[in-house]
C-alpha angles and dihedrals in degrees: 000000000000115000093245094054092041090054092047092049089052090051095048093046094046112107091218092062106089123133115242135209115259126205130186123210112197115213105176094168088059093042093238145098116216119219121210124188118195088349093304127112112253108165146316131242097231123195108164096163134261094283087066105026129007094222142021115261144178103252132203113007119206137191121238086262090058099253115144112234099183127081114264101211131130095021101030110017118199130196113273096015123138116245098201126119101025090197091067100096125154113304122332148152125226141113142240101229123030110155087336093307119125111219095163101062098037113120141141092269118104106295123248107247090215094059134080107211132207125199131213112216123196108232105179155316111264099181138000116183127163123196149177094262105023143345130232128208121183119192137170135216142171125230104217130197124224090279094051094255118143113253098167136013113215129205114182126188117197119194114192127194143125152194135234097297104011144059125215132206118188116195121195111181122185116195118196119194117232089187133012106297134195122195099201118214104261139145105247113078175113132006113010152166127198106212134209119272093254091060095053120101113259105267114236098179140008118268137199119211121196125201128213091274093055096254112147126213117198115218109191131205108267139189105290096202108137093002106134111153124141127170124220124180134201091265093058096254114142141196124011089332087086088077111107094010127120117238140153092233140000126207127201110206125192148118136256112198102318097333120107106221133189125185114188133181118201124201123217124233092228093059120108109258096019123206090044129224113243122234091191117153129190092231092070108278108125111182143157114213115179093171101054096078100136097061094040095049095042090245097311092113134028133187122187105176114212127194122186119214111296092010117128138206129188130212120197128192136167121208121198121195111189138183089209142050110280114215123219088248092056092047091048088052093048088049092050090050092049091048090064092061 
């Protein structure tokens, strides 16, 4: 049997694969839309406005058992959390260099005088439809330059669902250029989650991370009590060694209190740069960046994505949040299923 069909047969025969009802609860006065799967809270589409957050995000993300897997700070600080990188909130999609504008590092903290920031502004909800087997939310946004001019129009479709012990969130984002656009090959991008402290890798030494403008963020060694995270990718590579490696999916395994938790991101074969490089750090940043090939390949590859005016590109990612250990076979099956969409 061919690998694709073998993976799909495993998925369909797996007792944990059962489609779940999805309900949306619109809360416009709170600038969010809550997402429930099988009657349980999963996440919220959160769009508080550019004075609070420079992009819309899914925040927070929960397991089927109700445990939050994303970092709380800066909106819901928890004891022992890191307070670095204030732009790392929930789950998001943006990029560090689009026509010289940094969308990734933009936040409400004092701006870096060396940087030129761009802002992503939520512009509306096109469709919101729950269902017995899945739910679909379609939203729009504008990527604005420093002068407030539209560089890119975004249409994002979220499809939420789940199985017995996991939730899924598929994000399909189409970006349409309103002027000629260059996504320069850089490190910080593109689809990302900032996870809770317990799902980080235990930190053995302090680190300093520098962005494209030369601004350094110090990440100190912290108390590792209860810190249990460990990455594993589709190629069998584990730990922080997954950083800068290509893979079809990457899974962060850990534990919060007594609950076994897995958080996986799955790439899509139609994405530019597939299989993606992973910008996955032990301190809690878990990101797929298909466009940052030069830094990840030590200069052997380079990808500068160009869009002419009115040209579009689409990025597709599936996120799985599980209250169980996901096997490679299950993840391969979930990837095969996602690849059909």
